All heavy atoms as a GROMACS GRO file, in nm:
protein
  553
    1SER      N    1   0.149   2.978  -0.171
    1SER     CA    2   0.071   2.904  -0.270
    1SER      C    3  -0.045   2.834  -0.201
    1SER      O    4  -0.041   2.803  -0.083
    1SER     CB    5   0.160   2.805  -0.345
    1SER     OG    6   0.184   2.691  -0.269
    2THR      N    7  -0.149   2.809  -0.277
    2THR     CA    8  -0.264   2.740  -0.223
    2THR      C    9  -0.245   2.590  -0.243
    2THR      O   10  -0.165   2.546  -0.323
    2THR     CB   11  -0.394   2.786  -0.292
    2THR    OG1   12  -0.383   2.761  -0.431
    2THR    CG2   13  -0.419   2.933  -0.268
    3MET      N   14  -0.322   2.513  -0.172
    3MET     CA   15  -0.308   2.369  -0.176
    3MET      C   16  -0.330   2.316  -0.319
    3MET      O   17  -0.431   2.343  -0.382
    3MET     CB   18  -0.410   2.305  -0.081
    3MET     CG   19  -0.378   2.163  -0.048
    3MET     SD   20  -0.467   2.116   0.101
    3MET     CE   21  -0.572   1.991   0.035
    4GLY      N   22  -0.230   2.244  -0.372
    4GLY     CA   23  -0.244   2.185  -0.503
    4GLY      C   24  -0.211   2.279  -0.618
    4GLY      O   25  -0.217   2.239  -0.732
    5HIS      N   26  -0.179   2.402  -0.589
    5HIS     CA   27  -0.149   2.498  -0.694
    5HIS      C   28  -0.012   2.561  -0.672
    5HIS      O   29   0.029   2.583  -0.559
    5HIS     CB   30  -0.255   2.608  -0.700
    5HIS     CG   31  -0.390   2.557  -0.740
    5HIS    ND1   32  -0.482   2.514  -0.648
    5HIS    CD2   33  -0.446   2.540  -0.861
    5HIS    CE1   34  -0.591   2.474  -0.710
    5HIS    NE2   35  -0.571   2.487  -0.841
    6THR      N   36   0.054   2.593  -0.782
    6THR     CA   37   0.183   2.662  -0.775
    6THR      C   38   0.161   2.806  -0.815
    6THR      O   39   0.093   2.834  -0.914
    6THR     CB   40   0.283   2.596  -0.873
    6THR    OG1   41   0.296   2.459  -0.838
    6THR    CG2   42   0.418   2.664  -0.867
    7ARG      N   43   0.217   2.896  -0.742
    7ARG     CA   44   0.206   3.038  -0.778
    7ARG      C   45   0.285   3.062  -0.906
    7ARG      O   46   0.388   3.000  -0.929
    7ARG     CB   47   0.262   3.127  -0.668
    7ARG     CG   48   0.173   3.135  -0.548
    7ARG     CD   49   0.222   3.247  -0.457
    7ARG     NE   50   0.138   3.261  -0.343
    7ARG     CZ   51   0.029   3.338  -0.340
    7ARG    NH1   52  -0.007   3.406  -0.444
    7ARG    NH2   53  -0.044   3.345  -0.231
    8TRP      N   54   0.237   3.153  -0.990
    8TRP     CA   55   0.304   3.186  -1.115
    8TRP      C   56   0.437   3.252  -1.085
    8TRP      O   57   0.451   3.334  -0.995
    8TRP     CB   58   0.218   3.279  -1.199
    8TRP     CG   59   0.292   3.323  -1.320
    8TRP    CD1   60   0.346   3.445  -1.344
    8TRP    CD2   61   0.326   3.240  -1.432
    8TRP    NE1   62   0.410   3.444  -1.465
    8TRP    CE2   63   0.400   3.320  -1.522
    8TRP    CE3   64   0.302   3.108  -1.465
    8TRP    CZ2   65   0.449   3.272  -1.641
    8TRP    CZ3   66   0.350   3.061  -1.585
    8TRP    CH2   67   0.422   3.141  -1.671
    9ASN      N   68   0.535   3.213  -1.164
    9ASN     CA   69   0.667   3.270  -1.154
    9ASN      C   70   0.727   3.263  -1.294
    9ASN      O   71   0.717   3.160  -1.360
    9ASN     CB   72   0.750   3.188  -1.054
    9ASN     CG   73   0.887   3.246  -1.030
    9ASN    OD1   74   0.954   3.291  -1.123
    9ASN    ND2   75   0.929   3.242  -0.906
   10GLU      N   76   0.790   3.371  -1.338
   10GLU     CA   77   0.849   3.373  -1.473
   10GLU      C   78   0.949   3.260  -1.494
   10GLU      O   79   0.967   3.213  -1.606
   10GLU     CB   80   0.919   3.508  -1.499
   10GLU     CG   81   0.823   3.622  -1.522
   10GLU     CD   82   0.742   3.607  -1.650
   10GLU    OE1   83   0.797   3.567  -1.754
   10GLU    OE2   84   0.620   3.635  -1.644
   11SER      N   85   1.012   3.213  -1.388
   11SER     CA   86   1.111   3.105  -1.402
   11SER      C   87   1.046   2.975  -1.453
   11SER      O   88   1.115   2.886  -1.504
   11SER     CB   89   1.184   3.079  -1.271
   11SER     OG   90   1.096   3.023  -1.176
   12LEU      N   91   0.914   2.964  -1.440
   12LEU     CA   92   0.845   2.845  -1.491
   12LEU      C   93   0.855   2.836  -1.643
   12LEU      O   94   0.834   2.729  -1.699
   12LEU     CB   95   0.698   2.847  -1.448
   12LEU     CG   96   0.672   2.837  -1.298
   12LEU    CD1   97   0.525   2.858  -1.268
   12LEU    CD2   98   0.720   2.703  -1.246
   13LEU      N   99   0.888   2.946  -1.709
   13LEU     CA  100   0.902   2.947  -1.854
   13LEU      C  101   1.045   2.917  -1.899
   13LEU      O  102   1.071   2.907  -2.019
   13LEU     CB  103   0.859   3.084  -1.911
   13LEU     CG  104   0.713   3.120  -1.890
   13LEU    CD1  105   0.686   3.260  -1.943
   13LEU    CD2  106   0.623   3.020  -1.960
   14SER      N  107   1.136   2.903  -1.805
   14SER     CA  108   1.276   2.873  -1.840
   14SER      C  109   1.285   2.737  -1.907
   14SER      O  110   1.220   2.641  -1.862
   14SER     CB  111   1.365   2.874  -1.716
   14SER     OG  112   1.361   3.000  -1.655
   15PRO      N  113   1.364   2.726  -2.012
   15PRO     CA  114   1.377   2.595  -2.078
   15PRO      C  115   1.446   2.494  -1.986
   15PRO      O  116   1.532   2.530  -1.907
   15PRO     CB  117   1.462   2.624  -2.202
   15PRO     CG  118   1.526   2.756  -2.178
   15PRO     CD  119   1.444   2.830  -2.077
   16THR      N  120   1.404   2.371  -1.998
   16THR     CA  121   1.467   2.262  -1.923
   16THR      C  122   1.581   2.208  -2.008
   16THR      O  123   1.560   2.175  -2.125
   16THR     CB  124   1.366   2.151  -1.894
   16THR    OG1  125   1.258   2.206  -1.818
   16THR    CG2  126   1.429   2.036  -1.818
   17PRO      N  127   1.700   2.196  -1.951
   17PRO     CA  128   1.812   2.143  -2.030
   17PRO      C  129   1.781   2.000  -2.079
   17PRO      O  130   1.722   1.919  -2.006
   17PRO     CB  131   1.928   2.140  -1.931
   17PRO     CG  132   1.890   2.237  -1.824
   17PRO     CD  133   1.740   2.235  -1.817
   18ALA      N  134   1.819   1.973  -2.202
   18ALA     CA  135   1.794   1.841  -2.262
   18ALA      C  136   1.848   1.729  -2.174
   18ALA      O  137   1.786   1.623  -2.161
   18ALA     CB  138   1.856   1.835  -2.401
   19ARG      N  139   1.961   1.752  -2.111
   19ARG     CA  140   2.024   1.652  -2.026
   19ARG      C  141   1.931   1.609  -1.912
   19ARG      O  142   1.923   1.491  -1.877
   19ARG     CB  143   2.153   1.712  -1.972
   19ARG     CG  144   2.235   1.621  -1.895
   19ARG     CD  145   2.374   1.682  -1.874
   19ARG     NE  146   2.455   1.570  -1.842
   19ARG     CZ  147   2.521   1.498  -1.931
   19ARG    NH1  148   2.522   1.531  -2.055
   19ARG    NH2  149   2.587   1.392  -1.893
   20LEU      N  150   1.859   1.706  -1.853
   20LEU     CA  151   1.766   1.673  -1.744
   20LEU      C  152   1.644   1.598  -1.796
   20LEU      O  153   1.589   1.513  -1.727
   20LEU     CB  154   1.723   1.800  -1.671
   20LEU     CG  155   1.832   1.872  -1.592
   20LEU    CD1  156   1.776   1.996  -1.524
   20LEU    CD2  157   1.894   1.779  -1.489
   21ILE      N  158   1.603   1.628  -1.919
   21ILE     CA  159   1.492   1.556  -1.980
   21ILE      C  160   1.531   1.411  -2.004
   21ILE      O  161   1.455   1.318  -1.972
   21ILE     CB  162   1.447   1.624  -2.111
   21ILE    CG1  163   1.388   1.761  -2.080
   21ILE    CG2  164   1.347   1.536  -2.186
   21ILE    CD1  165   1.362   1.848  -2.202
   22VAL      N  166   1.652   1.390  -2.056
   22VAL     CA  167   1.701   1.253  -2.079
   22VAL      C  168   1.711   1.178  -1.947
   22VAL      O  169   1.669   1.062  -1.937
   22VAL     CB  170   1.836   1.255  -2.154
   22VAL    CG1  171   1.898   1.116  -2.160
   22VAL    CG2  172   1.818   1.311  -2.294
   23ALA      N  173   1.764   1.242  -1.844
   23ALA     CA  174   1.777   1.177  -1.713
   23ALA      C  175   1.640   1.136  -1.660
   23ALA      O  176   1.622   1.024  -1.609
   23ALA     CB  177   1.847   1.270  -1.614
   24ARG      N  178   1.541   1.224  -1.674
   24ARG     CA  179   1.406   1.193  -1.627
   24ARG      C  180   1.346   1.076  -1.706
   24ARG      O  181   1.284   0.986  -1.649
   24ARG     CB  182   1.318   1.317  -1.639
   24ARG     CG  183   1.173   1.292  -1.611
   24ARG     CD  184   1.133   1.362  -1.486
   24ARG     NE  185   0.997   1.327  -1.452
   24ARG     CZ  186   0.909   1.412  -1.406
   24ARG    NH1  187   0.942   1.537  -1.388
   24ARG    NH2  188   0.789   1.372  -1.374
   25MET      N  189   1.367   1.077  -1.837
   25MET     CA  190   1.316   0.968  -1.921
   25MET      C  191   1.379   0.835  -1.880
   25MET      O  192   1.310   0.733  -1.871
   25MET     CB  193   1.346   0.997  -2.068
   25MET     CG  194   1.262   1.109  -2.125
   25MET     SD  195   1.312   1.158  -2.292
   25MET     CE  196   1.282   1.007  -2.382
   26LEU      N  197   1.510   0.836  -1.854
   26LEU     CA  198   1.578   0.713  -1.814
   26LEU      C  199   1.529   0.665  -1.677
   26LEU      O  200   1.516   0.545  -1.654
   26LEU     CB  201   1.729   0.730  -1.815
   26LEU     CG  202   1.790   0.745  -1.955
   26LEU    CD1  203   1.938   0.781  -1.946
   26LEU    CD2  204   1.770   0.619  -2.039
   27ASN      N  205   1.499   0.758  -1.587
   27ASN     CA  206   1.441   0.721  -1.458
   27ASN      C  207   1.305   0.656  -1.478
   27ASN      O  208   1.273   0.554  -1.415
   27ASN     CB  209   1.426   0.843  -1.367
   27ASN     CG  210   1.555   0.882  -1.301
   27ASN    OD1  211   1.645   0.802  -1.284
   27ASN    ND2  212   1.564   1.008  -1.262
   28ASN      N  213   1.223   0.715  -1.564
   28ASN     CA  214   1.090   0.661  -1.590
   28ASN      C  215   1.099   0.523  -1.655
   28ASN      O  216   1.024   0.431  -1.619
   28ASN     CB  217   1.009   0.756  -1.678
   28ASN     CG  218   0.972   0.883  -1.606
   28ASN    OD1  219   0.980   0.893  -1.484
   28ASN    ND2  220   0.932   0.983  -1.682
   29LEU      N  221   1.191   0.508  -1.750
   29LEU     CA  222   1.208   0.378  -1.815
   29LEU      C  223   1.256   0.272  -1.716
   29LEU      O  224   1.211   0.157  -1.720
   29LEU     CB  225   1.306   0.390  -1.933
   29LEU     CG  226   1.251   0.461  -2.056
   29LEU    CD1  227   1.364   0.493  -2.153
   29LEU    CD2  228   1.144   0.376  -2.122
   30ARG      N  229   1.348   0.312  -1.628
   30ARG     CA  230   1.396   0.216  -1.527
   30ARG      C  231   1.281   0.168  -1.441
   30ARG      O  232   1.264   0.048  -1.418
   30ARG     CB  233   1.503   0.282  -1.439
   30ARG     CG  234   1.553   0.190  -1.331
   30ARG     CD  235   1.651   0.258  -1.239
   30ARG     NE  236   1.702   0.162  -1.142
   30ARG     CZ  237   1.794   0.190  -1.053
   30ARG    NH1  238   1.850   0.310  -1.048
   30ARG    NH2  239   1.834   0.098  -0.968
   31SER      N  240   1.201   0.261  -1.395
   31SER     CA  241   1.087   0.227  -1.310
   31SER      C  242   0.990   0.134  -1.383
   31SER      O  243   0.944   0.035  -1.326
   31SER     CB  244   1.016   0.355  -1.267
   31SER     OG  245   0.903   0.326  -1.190
   32THR      N  246   0.959   0.165  -1.506
   32THR     CA  247   0.868   0.082  -1.585
   32THR      C  248   0.923  -0.059  -1.604
   32THR      O  249   0.851  -0.157  -1.587
   32THR     CB  250   0.839   0.147  -1.722
   32THR    OG1  251   0.778   0.274  -1.699
   32THR    CG2  252   0.748   0.061  -1.807
   33CYS      N  253   1.050  -0.069  -1.639
   33CYS     CA  254   1.112  -0.200  -1.660
   33CYS      C  255   1.112  -0.281  -1.531
   33CYS      O  256   1.088  -0.403  -1.533
   33CYS     CB  257   1.254  -0.185  -1.714
   33CYS     SG  258   1.260  -0.120  -1.882
   34GLU      N  259   1.139  -0.215  -1.419
   34GLU     CA  260   1.138  -0.285  -1.290
   34GLU      C  261   0.997  -0.334  -1.257
   34GLU      O  262   0.979  -0.447  -1.213
   34GLU     CB  263   1.191  -0.193  -1.180
   34GLU     CG  264   1.341  -0.170  -1.189
   34GLU     CD  265   1.393  -0.068  -1.092
   34GLU    OE1  266   1.315   0.015  -1.038
   34GLU    OE2  267   1.515  -0.068  -1.068
   35GLN      N  268   0.897  -0.249  -1.279
   35GLN     CA  269   0.759  -0.287  -1.249
   35GLN      C  270   0.713  -0.404  -1.335
   35GLN      O  271   0.636  -0.489  -1.290
   35GLN     CB  272   0.665  -0.169  -1.271
   35GLN     CG  273   0.680  -0.061  -1.168
   35GLN     CD  274   0.602   0.065  -1.203
   35GLN    OE1  275   0.528   0.069  -1.300
   35GLN    NE2  276   0.621   0.170  -1.125
   36ARG      N  277   0.761  -0.410  -1.458
   36ARG     CA  278   0.720  -0.516  -1.551
   36ARG      C  279   0.812  -0.638  -1.547
   36ARG      O  280   0.795  -0.731  -1.625
   36ARG     CB  281   0.717  -0.460  -1.693
   36ARG     CG  282   0.612  -0.355  -1.712
   36ARG     CD  283   0.612  -0.303  -1.852
   36ARG     NE  284   0.507  -0.202  -1.868
   36ARG     CZ  285   0.487  -0.134  -1.980
   36ARG    NH1  286   0.562  -0.158  -2.086
   36ARG    NH2  287   0.391  -0.046  -1.985
   37ASN      N  288   0.911  -0.633  -1.458
   37ASN     CA  289   1.011  -0.742  -1.450
   37ASN      C  290   1.072  -0.770  -1.586
   37ASN      O  291   1.092  -0.886  -1.624
   37ASN     CB  292   0.949  -0.868  -1.391
   37ASN     CG  293   0.911  -0.848  -1.246
   37ASN    OD1  294   0.986  -0.789  -1.169
   37ASN    ND2  295   0.794  -0.895  -1.208
   38ASP      N  296   1.103  -0.665  -1.660
   38ASP     CA  297   1.162  -0.675  -1.793
   38ASP      C  298   1.314  -0.660  -1.780
   38ASP      O  299   1.369  -0.551  -1.794
   38ASP     CB  300   1.103  -0.568  -1.885
   38ASP     CG  301   1.141  -0.587  -2.030
   38ASP    OD1  302   1.244  -0.653  -2.058
   38ASP    OD2  303   1.069  -0.533  -2.116
   39ALA      N  304   1.380  -0.771  -1.752
   39ALA     CA  305   1.523  -0.769  -1.721
   39ALA      C  306   1.608  -0.724  -1.839
   39ALA      O  307   1.708  -0.654  -1.820
   39ALA     CB  308   1.568  -0.906  -1.674
   40VAL      N  309   1.571  -0.762  -1.959
   40VAL     CA  310   1.653  -0.726  -2.076
   40VAL      C  311   1.647  -0.575  -2.099
   40VAL      O  312   1.751  -0.509  -2.114
   40VAL     CB  313   1.607  -0.803  -2.201
   40VAL    CG1  314   1.676  -0.751  -2.325
   40VAL    CG2  315   1.633  -0.952  -2.183
   41ARG      N  316   1.527  -0.519  -2.101
   41ARG     CA  317   1.517  -0.374  -2.123
   41ARG      C  318   1.574  -0.296  -2.006
   41ARG      O  319   1.632  -0.190  -2.024
   41ARG     CB  320   1.373  -0.335  -2.152
   41ARG     CG  321   1.330  -0.378  -2.292
   41ARG     CD  322   1.191  -0.327  -2.326
   41ARG     NE  323   1.156  -0.365  -2.461
   41ARG     CZ  324   1.093  -0.478  -2.495
   41ARG    NH1  325   1.060  -0.565  -2.403
   41ARG    NH2  326   1.064  -0.503  -2.621
   42LEU      N  327   1.560  -0.348  -1.884
   42LEU     CA  328   1.620  -0.282  -1.768
   42LEU      C  329   1.771  -0.276  -1.784
   42LEU      O  330   1.832  -0.173  -1.757
   42LEU     CB  331   1.583  -0.355  -1.638
   42LEU     CG  332   1.648  -0.298  -1.512
   42LEU    CD1  333   1.608  -0.152  -1.489
   42LEU    CD2  334   1.611  -0.384  -1.392
   43ALA      N  335   1.832  -0.383  -1.829
   43ALA     CA  336   1.977  -0.384  -1.848
   43ALA      C  337   2.019  -0.278  -1.949
   43ALA      O  338   2.118  -0.208  -1.930
   43ALA     CB  339   2.023  -0.522  -1.893
   44ILE      N  340   1.943  -0.264  -2.055
   44ILE     CA  341   1.974  -0.164  -2.157
   44ILE      C  342   1.960  -0.023  -2.100
   44ILE      O  343   2.048   0.062  -2.119
   44ILE     CB  344   1.883  -0.183  -2.280
   44ILE    CG1  345   1.916  -0.316  -2.349
   44ILE    CG2  346   1.898  -0.066  -2.377
   44ILE    CD1  347   1.813  -0.361  -2.450
   45VAL      N  348   1.853   0.001  -2.027
   45VAL     CA  349   1.831   0.132  -1.965
   45VAL      C  350   1.943   0.163  -1.866
   45VAL      O  351   1.996   0.274  -1.864
   45VAL     CB  352   1.693   0.140  -1.897
   45VAL    CG1  353   1.679   0.263  -1.810
   45VAL    CG2  354   1.582   0.136  -2.002
   46MET      N  355   1.980   0.066  -1.786
   46MET     CA  356   2.087   0.088  -1.687
   46MET      C  357   2.219   0.120  -1.757
   46MET      O  358   2.297   0.203  -1.709
   46MET     CB  359   2.101  -0.033  -1.596
   46MET     CG  360   1.982  -0.057  -1.505
   46MET     SD  361   1.945   0.081  -1.395
   46MET     CE  362   2.081   0.065  -1.279
   47GLN      N  363   2.244   0.055  -1.869
   47GLN     CA  364   2.366   0.081  -1.945
   47GLN      C  365   2.365   0.226  -1.997
   47GLN      O  366   2.467   0.294  -1.994
   47GLN     CB  367   2.378  -0.017  -2.062
   47GLN     CG  368   2.512  -0.018  -2.128
   47GLN     CD  369   2.621  -0.072  -2.037
   47GLN    OE1  370   2.599  -0.159  -1.955
   47GLN    NE2  371   2.740  -0.020  -2.050
   48LEU      N  372   2.251   0.273  -2.041
   48LEU     CA  373   2.239   0.412  -2.086
   48LEU      C  374   2.256   0.509  -1.970
   48LEU      O  375   2.321   0.613  -1.983
   48LEU     CB  376   2.103   0.434  -2.154
   48LEU     CG  377   2.083   0.364  -2.288
   48LEU    CD1  378   1.936   0.373  -2.330
   48LEU    CD2  379   2.175   0.420  -2.393
   49ARG      N  380   2.197   0.475  -1.855
   49ARG     CA  381   2.207   0.562  -1.738
   49ARG      C  382   2.351   0.581  -1.693
   49ARG      O  383   2.391   0.691  -1.660
   49ARG     CB  384   2.124   0.506  -1.622
   49ARG     CG  385   1.976   0.525  -1.637
   49ARG     CD  386   1.899   0.441  -1.535
   49ARG     NE  387   1.938   0.468  -1.399
   49ARG     CZ  388   1.880   0.557  -1.319
   49ARG    NH1  389   1.779   0.629  -1.362
   49ARG    NH2  390   1.921   0.574  -1.196
   50ILE      N  391   2.427   0.474  -1.695
   50ILE     CA  392   2.564   0.481  -1.642
   50ILE      C  393   2.653   0.570  -1.729
   50ILE      O  394   2.758   0.617  -1.684
   50ILE     CB  395   2.624   0.341  -1.623
   50ILE    CG1  396   2.742   0.350  -1.528
   50ILE    CG2  397   2.668   0.281  -1.753
   50ILE    CD1  398   2.734   0.254  -1.417
   51ALA      N  399   2.609   0.598  -1.851
   51ALA     CA  400   2.686   0.686  -1.940
   51ALA      C  401   2.672   0.833  -1.900
   51ALA      O  402   2.746   0.917  -1.948
   51ALA     CB  403   2.641   0.666  -2.084
   52MET      N  404   2.578   0.862  -1.811
   52MET     CA  405   2.556   1.001  -1.768
   52MET      C  406   2.616   1.026  -1.630
   52MET      O  407   2.593   0.948  -1.538
   52MET     CB  408   2.405   1.030  -1.764
   52MET     CG  409   2.337   1.019  -1.900
   52MET     SD  410   2.162   1.064  -1.892
   52MET     CE  411   2.176   1.241  -1.862
   53PRO      N  412   2.690   1.135  -1.616
   53PRO     CA  413   2.750   1.167  -1.485
   53PRO      C  414   2.646   1.178  -1.374
   53PRO      O  415   2.677   1.151  -1.258
   53PRO     CB  416   2.818   1.302  -1.508
   53PRO     CG  417   2.835   1.315  -1.654
   53PRO     CD  418   2.726   1.233  -1.717
   54GLU      N  419   2.524   1.214  -1.406
   54GLU     CA  420   2.418   1.227  -1.305
   54GLU      C  421   2.393   1.095  -1.231
   54GLU      O  422   2.341   1.095  -1.121
   54GLU     CB  423   2.286   1.272  -1.370
   54GLU     CG  424   2.286   1.416  -1.416
   54GLU     CD  425   2.349   1.436  -1.554
   54GLU    OE1  426   2.409   1.344  -1.610
   54GLU    OE2  427   2.336   1.547  -1.605
   55PHE      N  428   2.428   0.985  -1.294
   55PHE     CA  429   2.403   0.854  -1.235
   55PHE      C  430   2.532   0.784  -1.192
   55PHE      O  431   2.534   0.662  -1.178
   55PHE     CB  432   2.322   0.767  -1.332
   55PHE     CG  433   2.190   0.828  -1.370
   55PHE    CD1  434   2.166   0.870  -1.499
   55PHE    CD2  435   2.091   0.844  -1.275
   55PHE    CE1  436   2.044   0.927  -1.533
   55PHE    CE2  437   1.969   0.902  -1.308
   55PHE     CZ  438   1.946   0.943  -1.438
   56ALA      N  439   2.636   0.862  -1.171
   56ALA     CA  440   2.762   0.805  -1.123
   56ALA      C  441   2.736   0.733  -0.991
   56ALA      O  442   2.654   0.776  -0.910
   56ALA     CB  443   2.866   0.915  -1.104
   57GLY      N  444   2.802   0.624  -0.971
   57GLY     CA  445   2.785   0.549  -0.848
   57GLY      C  446   2.686   0.435  -0.861
   57GLY      O  447   2.662   0.363  -0.766
   58GLU      N  448   2.627   0.419  -0.979
   58GLU     CA  449   2.531   0.310  -0.999
   58GLU      C  450   2.594   0.190  -1.070
   58GLU      O  451   2.523   0.106  -1.124
   58GLU     CB  452   2.411   0.361  -1.081
   58GLU     CG  453   2.327   0.460  -1.006
   58GLU     CD  454   2.196   0.490  -1.074
   58GLU    OE1  455   2.165   0.428  -1.178
   58GLU    OE2  456   2.123   0.575  -1.023
   59GLU      N  457   2.726   0.183  -1.067
   59GLU     CA  458   2.794   0.076  -1.138
   59GLU      C  459   2.750  -0.062  -1.090
   59GLU      O  460   2.729  -0.153  -1.170
   59GLU     CB  461   2.947   0.089  -1.124
   59GLU     CG  462   3.006   0.208  -1.197
   59GLU     CD  463   2.997   0.339  -1.120
   59GLU    OE1  464   2.948   0.339  -1.004
   59GLU    OE2  465   3.036   0.442  -1.177
   60GLN      N  466   2.733  -0.078  -0.960
   60GLN     CA  467   2.693  -0.208  -0.906
   60GLN      C  468   2.553  -0.246  -0.954
   60GLN      O  469   2.529  -0.360  -0.995
   60GLN     CB  470   2.700  -0.209  -0.754
   60GLN     CG  471   2.671  -0.346  -0.695
   60GLN     CD  472   2.693  -0.350  -0.544
   60GLN    OE1  473   2.738  -0.254  -0.485
   60GLN    NE2  474   2.661  -0.462  -0.485
   61SER      N  475   2.460  -0.151  -0.951
   61SER     CA  476   2.325  -0.177  -1.000
   61SER      C  477   2.327  -0.213  -1.147
   61SER      O  478   2.253  -0.300  -1.192
   61SER     CB  479   2.236  -0.054  -0.980
   61SER     OG  480   2.222  -0.026  -0.844
   62THR      N  481   2.414  -0.146  -1.222
   62THR     CA  482   2.423  -0.173  -1.366
   62THR      C  483   2.480  -0.311  -1.390
   62THR      O  484   2.428  -0.386  -1.474
   62THR     CB  485   2.508  -0.065  -1.436
   62THR    OG1  486   2.447   0.062  -1.413
   62THR    CG2  487   2.519  -0.091  -1.585
   63ARG      N  488   2.585  -0.346  -1.317
   63ARG     CA  489   2.644  -0.481  -1.333
   63ARG      C  490   2.541  -0.588  -1.301
   63ARG      O  491   2.531  -0.689  -1.372
   63ARG     CB  492   2.766  -0.497  -1.242
   63ARG     CG  493   2.895  -0.445  -1.303
   63ARG     CD  494   3.018  -0.493  -1.226
   63ARG     NE  495   3.016  -0.456  -1.084
   63ARG     CZ  496   3.057  -0.339  -1.037
   63ARG    NH1  497   3.102  -0.247  -1.118
   63ARG    NH2  498   3.052  -0.315  -0.909
   64HIS      N  499   2.465  -0.566  -1.197
   64HIS     CA  500   2.360  -0.661  -1.159
   64HIS      C  501   2.257  -0.675  -1.272
   64HIS      O  502   2.218  -0.785  -1.310
   64HIS     CB  503   2.292  -0.618  -1.030
   64HIS     CG  504   2.180  -0.707  -0.988
   64HIS    ND1  505   2.200  -0.834  -0.939
   64HIS    CD2  506   2.045  -0.688  -0.993
   64HIS    CE1  507   2.082  -0.890  -0.914
   64HIS    NE2  508   1.987  -0.804  -0.946
   65ALA      N  509   2.214  -0.562  -1.326
   65ALA     CA  510   2.114  -0.564  -1.434
   65ALA      C  511   2.172  -0.631  -1.559
   65ALA      O  512   2.102  -0.704  -1.628
   65ALA     CB  513   2.069  -0.422  -1.466
   66MET      N  514   2.300  -0.608  -1.587
   66MET     CA  515   2.364  -0.664  -1.707
   66MET      C  516   2.385  -0.814  -1.696
   66MET      O  517   2.408  -0.881  -1.796
   66MET     CB  518   2.498  -0.594  -1.734
   66MET     CG  519   2.486  -0.446  -1.769
   66MET     SD  520   2.391  -0.417  -1.919
   66MET     CE  521   2.501  -0.486  -2.039
   67SER      N  522   2.374  -0.869  -1.576
   67SER     CA  523   2.396  -1.014  -1.557
   67SER      C  524   2.293  -1.096  -1.635
   67SER      O  525   2.314  -1.215  -1.659
   67SER     CB  526   2.394  -1.052  -1.411
   67SER     OG  527   2.264  -1.035  -1.356
   68VAL      N  528   2.186  -1.033  -1.680
   68VAL     CA  529   2.086  -1.103  -1.760
   68VAL      C  530   2.147  -1.154  -1.891
   68VAL      O  531   2.100  -1.249  -1.950
   68VAL     CB  532   1.963  -1.013  -1.786
   68VAL    CG1  533   1.994  -0.903  -1.885
   68VAL    CG2  534   1.846  -1.096  -1.836
   69PHE      N  535   2.255  -1.091  -1.935
   69PHE     CA  536   2.320  -1.129  -2.060
   69PHE      C  537   2.428  -1.236  -2.043
   69PHE      O  538   2.487  -1.280  -2.140
   69PHE     CB  539   2.379  -1.007  -2.131
   69PHE     CG  540   2.274  -0.907  -2.173
   69PHE    CD1  541   2.276  -0.777  -2.125
   69PHE    CD2  542   2.173  -0.944  -2.260
   69PHE    CE1  543   2.180  -0.685  -2.165
   69PHE    CE2  544   2.076  -0.854  -2.300
   69PHE     CZ  545   2.080  -0.724  -2.252
   70ASN      N  546   2.454  -1.274  -1.920
   70ASN     CA  547   2.560  -1.375  -1.895
   70ASN      C  548   2.505  -1.515  -1.903
   70ASN      O  549   2.399  -1.548  -1.879
   70ASN     CB  550   2.624  -1.353  -1.758
   70ASN     CG  551   2.698  -1.221  -1.755
   70ASN    OD1  552   2.735  -1.167  -1.857
   70ASN    ND2  553   2.717  -1.169  -1.636
   0.00000   0.00000   0.00000
């Protein structure tokens, strides 16, 4: 491939599983909430993330984020 360009491949047309789209959206929301210091929305996003197996192991981060409600 050339710099900045991806070579064409038929696999680029493969559908992205909805689960991966949701995971990406939750990652983006987490980042935005962290950048904006929005603790309440971050706690909600972290609670949603922990429901997905892709984010297993983030229990401590989620508990920390949820402390905003205590």
